[in-house]
C-alpha positions in Angstrom: 14.2 -10.9 -30.0 14.9 -15.1 -29.7 12.8 -17.6 -31.2 11.6 -20.6 -29.1 10.2 -23.6 -30.6 7.8 -26.1 -29.6 9.3 -30.0 -30.1 6.3 -31.3 -28.8 4.1 -30.1 -30.1 0.7 -31.1 -31.0 1.0 -34.2 -33.1 -1.8 -36.2 -31.7 -5.3 -36.1 -32.3 -7.2 -36.6 -29.1 -8.0 -38.9 -27.2 -12.0 -38.1 -26.4 -13.9 -39.5 -23.6 -17.2 -41.0 -24.4 -20.8 -40.4 -22.1 -19.9 -43.8 -20.3 -16.8 -43.7 -19.9 -16.9 -40.6 -17.7 -19.1 -43.1 -15.2 -16.4 -45.2 -14.5 -15.3 -42.3 -12.5 -16.0 -42.1 -9.1 -17.0 -38.4 -8.7 -18.1 -38.2 -5.0 -14.2 -39.4 -4.0 -12.8 -36.3 -5.2 -13.1 -33.2 -4.7 -15.1 -30.3 -5.5 -13.5 -27.7 -7.9 -11.8 -25.1 -7.2 -13.5 -21.7 -9.2 -11.6 -18.7 -9.3 -11.9 -16.0 -6.1 -13.9 -13.3 -7.9 -12.9 -9.6 -6.5 -16.1 -8.1 -4.9 -17.0 -4.4 -5.3 -17.4 -3.5 -2.1 -15.7 -3.8 0.5 -18.6 -5.1 2.5 -18.4 -8.0 0.6 -14.9 -9.2 1.5 -14.9 -11.4 4.2 -11.3 -12.8 5.6 -11.6 -16.4 4.8 -11.9 -14.4 0.6 -9.0 -12.3 1.7 -7.1 -15.1 2.3 -8.3 -17.0 -1.0 -7.1 -13.4 -2.9 -3.8 -12.7 -2.0 -2.6 -16.6 -1.9 -4.0 -16.4 -5.7 -2.9 -13.2 -7.1 -0.1 -12.3 -8.8 -0.7 -8.5 -8.6 -2.0 -6.0 -6.1 -5.7 -5.9 -6.5 -7.3 -3.0 -4.9 -10.9 -2.0 -4.0 -12.8 1.4 -3.7 -13.4 2.1 -0.5 -14.0 5.1 1.7 -12.6 5.7 5.7 -15.8 4.4 7.5 -16.4 1.9 4.8 -13.0 0.8 5.8 -12.7 1.9 9.4 -16.7 0.1 9.2 -14.8 -3.4 7.8 -11.6 -3.8 10.3 -14.1 -2.9 13.0 -16.7 -5.8 12.3 -13.9 -8.7 11.9 -10.8 -6.9 14.5 -10.8 -10.1 16.5 -9.3 -12.2 13.3 -7.5 -8.9 11.8 -6.1 -7.6 15.4 -5.2 -11.5 16.4 -1.6 -12.0 18.2 -2.0 -15.6 18.0 -2.9 -15.2 14.8 -0.7 -13.0 12.1 -1.9 -14.6 8.3 -4.3 -11.5 7.2 -2.0 -9.0 9.0 0.8 -8.7 5.8 -2.5 -9.1 3.0 -3.8 -5.8 2.8 -3.2 -2.3 3.6 -5.4 0.8 3.7 -5.1 4.0 1.0 -6.4 6.9 2.7 -5.2 9.6 0.2 -7.2 7.3 -2.7 -9.7 5.9 -0.9 -8.6 2.6 -2.2 -8.1 -0.5 0.2 -5.8 -3.1 -1.7 -5.2 -6.5 -1.4 -1.1 -7.2 -1.4 0.0 -10.1 -3.4 2.6 -12.9 -1.1 6.3 -11.7 -1.8 7.5 -12.7 -5.1 10.7 -14.8 -4.6 12.6 -11.5 -6.6 11.3 -9.4 -3.7 12.4 -11.4 -0.8 15.6 -12.3 -2.8 16.7 -8.0 -3.5 15.6 -7.1 -0.1 17.0 -9.4 1.8 20.5 -9.6 0.0 20.5 -5.9 0.7 19.5 -6.0 4.2 22.8 -7.9 4.6 25.1 -5.8 2.7 24.3 -2.5 4.1 24.6 -4.2 7.8 27.6 -5.9 6.6 28.9 -2.5 5.3 28.3 -0.8 8.3 29.7 -3.9 10.5 33.1 -3.2 8.7 33.0 0.5 8.6 31.9 0.8 12.4 34.0 -2.7 13.8 31.1 -3.1 16.2 27.6 -4.4 15.9 25.4 -2.1 14.1 22.0 -3.3 15.9 23.5 -2.5 19.6 24.1 0.9 17.8 21.1 1.9 16.4 20.8 1.2 13.0 18.5 -1.7 12.2 17.4 -2.4 8.3 13.6 -4.2 8.3 12.0 -6.3 5.7 8.5 -6.4 4.7 7.7 -5.0 8.0 4.6 -3.1 8.7 4.7 1.2 8.9 1.9 1.9 10.8 -0.8 5.5 11.2 -0.1 6.7 8.1 -2.4 9.6 5.8 -4.0 12.3 7.1 -5.8 10.9 9.5 -3.5 8.1 10.4 -5.7 5.3 9.1 -3.5 4.3 6.5 -0.5 1.7 6.3 2.4 0.3 4.1 4.8 -2.2 3.9 7.7 -1.3 1.9 10.1 -3.8 0.3 13.2 -2.4 2.8 13.8 0.7 5.5 16.9 1.2 7.4 15.8 2.6 10.0 18.1 4.1 13.2 18.2 5.6 16.5 19.4 9.8 16.7 21.1 10.6 19.5 17.6 11.5 21.5 17.6 7.9 22.5 13.2 7.8 21.5 13.8 9.6 18.1 14.1 7.3 15.4 14.4 8.7 11.6 13.9 6.5 8.3 15.9 8.2 6.4 16.0 5.1 3.3 13.4 2.9 1.6 14.0 0.2 -1.1 10.7 -1.2 -3.0 10.9 -3.3 -5.6 8.9 -3.4 -8.6 8.2 -7.0 -10.2 4.7 -7.7 -11.8 4.0 -4.1 -11.9 4.3 -0.8 -14.2 7.4 1.4 -13.9 4.6 4.1 -13.2 3.0 2.1 -10.3 6.5 2.0 -7.9 7.2 5.7 -8.5 4.1 6.2 -7.0 5.0 3.9 -3.8 8.0 6.1 -3.7 5.7 9.5 -3.8 3.5 8.3 -1.1 6.3 7.4 1.2 7.6 10.8 0.8 4.6 12.5 1.7 3.6 10.2 5.0 7.3 10.4 6.2 8.8 13.4 6.9 12.1 12.2 7.7 12.6 10.1 4.5 15.3 11.3 2.0 16.2 9.2 -0.2 13.7 5.9 -1.8 16.1 3.1 -4.1 13.3 2.0 -6.6 14.8 -1.5 -7.8 12.0 -2.3 -11.2 12.5 -5.6 -13.1 10.3 -6.5 -16.2 9.8 -9.7 -18.2 10.2 -9.1 -21.6 7.5 -11.2 -23.3 9.5 -13.3 -26.2 8.3 -14.6 -29.6 7.2 -18.6 -30.3 6.7 -20.1 -33.0 4.9 -23.7 -33.2 6.7 -27.2 -34.5 4.5 -25.7 -38.2 7.1 -22.3 -38.1 3.9 -20.6 -37.1 4.4 -17.7 -34.7 2.3 -17.5 -31.8 1.5 -13.8 -30.3 2.4 -12.9 -27.0 -1.4 -13.0 -26.1 -2.1 -16.0 -27.4 1.1 -17.6 -25.7 -0.6 -15.9 -22.3 -3.6 -17.4 -23.3 -3.0 -21.0 -23.5 -0.5 -20.9 -21.2 -3.3 -22.5 -17.9 -4.8 -25.0 -20.8 -4.2 -28.8 -20.2 -1.4 -29.7 -22.1 -3.3 -32.4 -24.8 0.6 -32.4 -26.4 1.7 -34.6 -23.3 2.3 -37.6 -24.7 1.7 -41.1 -22.9 2.8 -43.1 -26.2 3.5 -42.7 -29.8 -0.3 -43.1 -30.7 -2.1 -41.1 -28.2 -2.2 -38.4 -25.6 -4.2 -38.6 -22.5 -6.6 -36.4 -21.5 -7.0 -35.4 -17.6 -9.9 -37.6 -16.8 -8.3 -40.6 -19.0 -5.0 -40.4 -16.1 -7.3 -40.0 -13.2 -9.0 -43.5 -14.7 -5.8 -44.5 -15.7 -3.8 -44.1 -11.8 -6.7 -45.8 -10.5 -6.3 -49.0 -12.0 -9.8 -49.8 -12.5 -9.1 -50.2 -8.9 -12.3 -48.0 -7.5 -10.9 -45.7 -4.3 -12.3 -46.1 -1.4 -12.5 -42.9 0.4 -12.2 -38.8 0.0 -8.3 -39.1 1.0 -7.6 -41.0 -1.9 -9.2 -39.3 -4.5 -7.2 -36.1 -3.3 -4.5 -37.5 -3.3 -4.9 -38.8 -6.9 -5.4 -35.0 -7.9 -2.2 -34.6 -6.1 0.4 -36.7 -7.6 -1.1 -35.0 -10.8 -0.3 -31.9 -10.1 3.0 -32.7 -9.0 3.8 -34.7 -11.8 2.8 -32.3 -14.1 5.1 -29.8 -12.2 8.1 -31.5 -12.6 7.2 -32.2 -16.4 6.4 -28.1 -16.6 10.3 -27.4 -15.4 11.8 -30.4 -17.4 10.5 -28.6 -20.8 11.2 -25.2 -19.7 14.9 -26.0 -19.0 15.1 -27.4 -22.7 13.0 -24.6 -23.7 10.2 -25.6 -25.4 7.1 -24.8 -23.4 5.1 -21.5 -24.3 5.3 -19.6 -22.8 8.3 -19.9 -20.3 7.8 -19.8 -17.0 10.3 -17.0 -16.6 10.6 -14.5 -19.0 13.7 -12.9 -19.6 14.8 -9.8 -17.6 15.9 -6.6 -17.2 16.0 -4.3 -14.6 16.8 -0.6 -13.7 17.5 1.6 -10.4 16.5 4.7 -9.9 16.8 6.6 -6.8 14.8 9.4 -5.4 15.5 12.1 -3.6 13.3 15.4 -2.2 13.4 18.3 -5.1 16.2 21.4 -2.9 17.6 19.7 -0.4 19.8 21.7 0.2 21.6 21.6 3.8 25.2 23.9 3.4 23.6 26.7 5.1 24.7 24.1 8.5 28.1 24.0 7.1 30.5 26.6 9.3 31.6 29.5 6.8 35.0 27.9 6.5 33.7 25.2 4.8 35.0 22.6 7.6 32.8 20.3 9.0 30.8 21.4 12.3 32.4 19.5 15.4 35.7 20.3 13.3 36.6 17.0 14.2 35.4 13.4 13.0 38.3 10.9 14.2 40.8 9.6 11.7 38.1 9.8 8.9 37.9 13.8 9.1 35.6 15.0 6.4 36.0 18.6 5.1 37.2 20.9 2.0 36.7 17.8 -0.4 38.7 15.0 1.4 38.1 11.5 1.1 38.2 9.8 4.9 39.9 6.5 4.7 36.6 4.1 4.5 35.7 4.7 1.4 35.4 1.7 -1.1 37.6 1.3 -3.9 35.5 2.2 -6.3 35.3 5.7 -5.1 39.7 6.3 -5.6 39.2 7.6 -9.1 37.1 8.2 -12.0 38.9 5.5 -14.0 37.9 3.0 -11.0 34.3 4.1 -10.9 33.7 3.6 -14.3 36.0 0.6 -16.1 36.6 0.6 -19.6 34.5 -1.8 -21.8 34.3 -2.5 -25.0 31.0 -0.4 -26.2 31.3 -2.0 -30.0 30.6 -5.5 -28.6 27.8 -4.6 -26.2 25.8 -2.0 -27.5 24.5 -0.8 -24.2 25.0 3.1 -24.9 21.3 3.2 -25.0 21.1 2.7 -21.3 23.1 5.2 -21.2 21.9 7.4 -17.4 20.8 10.4 -19.6 18.5 8.3 -21.6 17.1 6.8 -18.9 12.8 6.3 -18.2 11.8 8.9 -17.0 8.0 9.4 -15.0 7.8 13.1 -15.3 8.2 15.3 -18.9 11.2 17.1 -16.2 13.9 14.6 -16.5 15.1 15.9 -12.9 12.5 17.6 -11.0 8.7 16.5 -11.4 5.8 18.8 -10.1 5.8 16.1 -7.2 8.6 18.0 -6.0 10.2 14.8 -6.5 13.6 14.9 -7.7 15.8 12.1 -9.5 19.4 11.8 -8.6 20.5 8.6 -9.5 19.6 5.6 -12.6 21.5 3.0 -14.5 20.7 -0.7 -15.9 22.2 -3.7 -14.2 20.9 -6.7 -16.0 19.4 -6.9 -19.8 17.9 -10.3 -21.2 18.4 -12.0 -17.6 22.4 -11.4 -18.6 24.4 -8.5 -16.1 25.3 -5.6 -17.8 29.4 -5.4 -18.9 31.7 -2.3 -16.9 31.1 0.8 -19.3 32.3 4.4 -19.3 28.6 5.6 -20.1 26.8 3.0 -17.1 27.9 3.3 -13.5 28.5 -0.2 -12.0 27.7 0.6 -8.7 25.4 2.3 -5.9 26.5 4.3 -2.8 25.9 6.2 -0.2 27.6 7.4 2.7 26.5 5.9 6.2 25.9 10.1 7.1 22.9 9.4 4.8 20.9 6.8 6.8 20.7 10.2 8.9 19.3 13.3 7.2 21.0 14.5 3.6 23.8 15.9 2.6 24.4 18.8 0.4 24.9 16.8 -2.4 23.9 13.3 -2.6 26.6 11.3 -3.1 24.4 9.0 -5.7 24.0 12.0 -7.9 27.5 12.3 -7.5 28.1 9.1 -8.7 25.3 9.5 -11.8 27.5 12.6 -13.2 30.3 11.5 -13.8 32.7 14.2 -12.6 36.1 14.6 -11.0 34.4 15.6 -7.9 35.6 13.6 -4.3 32.3 11.9 -4.0 31.6 12.4 0.2 30.3 16.2 0.3 30.6 18.2 2.9 28.5 16.4 6.3 26.7 19.4 7.9 26.9 20.5 11.2 23.7 19.4 12.1 23.2 16.4 10.8 26.5 15.4 12.6 24.7 15.9 15.4 22.1 13.8 15.3 24.2 10.9 14.4 25.9 8.7 17.9 29.1 9.4 18.9 29.8 6.0 18.4 28.8 5.6 14.6 30.4 10.2 13.7 33.6 9.4 13.6 32.9 6.4 10.2 29.6 9.2 8.7 31.9 9.7 5.8 32.3 5.9 5.4 30.9 4.9 2.4 28.2 1.8 2.2 29.0 0.0 -1.4 25.7 -1.6 -3.8 27.7 -3.6 -7.1 25.5 -4.1 -9.3 27.5 -8.0 -10.2 25.7 -8.8 -6.4 22.1 -7.0 -7.1 22.6 -8.9 -11.2 22.9 -11.9 -8.7 20.1 -11.3 -6.8 17.9 -11.1 -9.6 19.4 -13.9 -11.3 19.5 -16.4 -8.6 15.5 -16.1 -8.1 14.8 -17.7 -10.7 15.4 -21.0 -9.7 12.9 -20.5 -6.7 10.2 -18.0 -9.3 10.4 -21.0 -12.3 9.8 -23.5 -9.5 6.7 -21.7 -7.6 5.4 -20.7 -11.3 5.5 -24.1 -12.4 3.4 -25.7 -9.3 0.6 -22.4 -9.8 0.4 -23.3 -13.6 0.5 -27.1 -13.3 -2.7 -26.6 -10.2 -4.4 -23.7 -12.3 -4.6 -26.7 -15.5 -5.4 -29.6 -13.3 -8.2 -27.4 -11.7 -8.9 -25.7 -14.9 -9.6 -29.8 -16.8 -11.0 -30.8 -13.9 -13.8 -28.4 -13.9 -14.6 -29.3 -17.3 -14.6 -33.1 -15.8 -17.0 -32.5 -13.3 -19.6 -30.5 -15.9 -19.2 -33.9 -18.1 -19.8 -35.4 -15.3 -22.4 -33.3 -14.4 -23.9 -33.4 -18.2 -23.9 -37.1 -18.2 -25.3 -37.7 -14.7 -28.2 -35.4 -16.2 -28.3 -37.4 -19.3 -28.7 -40.7 -18.0 -31.4 -39.4 -15.5 -33.2 -38.1 -18.4 -32.9 -41.4 -20.5 -33.9 -43.1 -16.8 -37.0 -40.7 -17.0 -38.0 -41.6 -20.1 -37.4 -45.6 -20.2 -39.7 -45.3 -17.3 -42.5 -43.0 -18.7 -42.6 -45.8 -21.3 -42.8 -48.5 -19.3 -45.0 -46.8 -17.2 -47.8 -46.0 -20.9 -47.2 -49.8 -21.6 -47.9 -50.7 -17.8 -51.2 -48.5 -17.9 -51.9 -50.0 -22.0 -51.9 -53.4 -20.5 -54.2 -52.8 -17.6 -56.6 -50.7 -19.8 -57.1 -54.2 -21.8 -57.5 -56.2 -18.7 -59.7 -53.7 -17.6 -61.6 -54.1 -21.0 -62.3 -57.7 -21.4 -63.6 -58.1 -17.5 -66.6 -55.1 -18.3 -66.8 -56.8 -21.5 -67.7 -60.7 -21.1 -68.2 -62.8 -24.1 -70.2 -61.9 -26.9 -73.9 -63.3 -26.9 -74.6 -65.2 -30.8 -76.8 -63.8 -33.1 -79.5 -67.2 -32.6 -79.3 -66.9 -28.9 -80.1 -63.8 -29.4 -83.2 -63.9 -31.7 -84.5 -67.3 -29.4 -84.3 -64.4 -25.7 -85.9 -62.6 -28.1 -89.2 -65.2 -29.1 -89.9 -66.1 -25.7 -89.5 -62.6 -24.0 -92.5 -62.2 -27.0 -94.1 -65.8 -25.7 -93.8 -65.1 -22.2 
């Protein structure tokens, strides 16, 4: 595991702020600190505003236990906002899972999700266009990214949004089939990704193939300038702390409060907008600083850790359409144009990768690459059975294509591409094309297309049904790696914002404590002053009441006069 040394460590003590220094900050002209939104325990406490904050603040999906009646009540309560055609802000931020009684708050799609879904969408449409030579959309082949599918679940009250969905129009103009779905997993477990696939197969009867792209970040081991190892948990814990080793000069470091005071430059800001702009400017400069330090490989932890990626293809167990093939082994309807498929013959439109076993599996240097551990026979599976599990799903293809953020070189052990036929957009083949790739056999990639399946394919597409749609792993790896740059920018912005918000909360707390201490001191001074004044007034009152004292001779003379009188 590679190590990263923090060249800029905490070499100088932090310059602490005194209580009197905090009084120089005009708090009323700065925004109030933003507290992290808390996930409510029940959906009844979830407002649209809180939903928006939770979706924007989180990098992973969050869920709230919720019965169907509670969900219907919540949706009815906020129906004007949730169903508004003019404002679709909230439409993609949530979904209800009726099978698990769970309300799920979706996080914003990451650059990795967007890059893969949009890249695959273009790749598939381009491959279809090169095969049929006409616009695929005008011929009923649609590839949707991040589009909601509604009316799911036992009572049709659930909705979900796949990363990519291929929808095709059949020979019956009003019937569309969603036969293939792609889900991208990033910052989530493989088990969670598999659960999504299971749900899609349960909810969509036409679905016969689900492609899962599992991408995981492998945390590095970090070493500071003193040679001490930093654990993964500690690196994650301190990633949003204010970097007190951010140097202003060679002799001191800056706290956020000191940085704010420095930027004010001794002049008091006049409006709250100016105060907000000071914090925005600090966040922007800190974002640039994080990107710079990440580029120098001294940031702990790095904005994006090295990534591994594997692709899995699941199908329904027992998809056997062989009875739909004519007894003589020919495709029903006899003719499928110049690319007739039958008796194992491959048409002209097949990708060059499928020309033979040598072309499909280029030789590689196993000793140098050491990627034999990624063999499909040892690939990760969810169930105890490597072929079919208790949910009725069958793993028909699996292959890694990225290791430590580097594309896996071609090898005889690992496939270099994934392919399926245009016919498989409309339904399953007796033996799915991905399973033939994974088997590394000498048999042709294209199996016989059943007559029943050909009858569903529109006439303009039918002659090209045997042609391949190929997704090369080099292209897929490039989509992941290209998204890393945008992912770093987003994470740098998010981390800088959290750093400033976290430190600003401390500054506000210190300001409140300083203000309360000042008020307590003023109250003590006022009380002491009142005591002094009260004592002075009492002394003056005592002097007036007693008056001048008579001497002993005067008092004796007064008594003699009274006796004589």
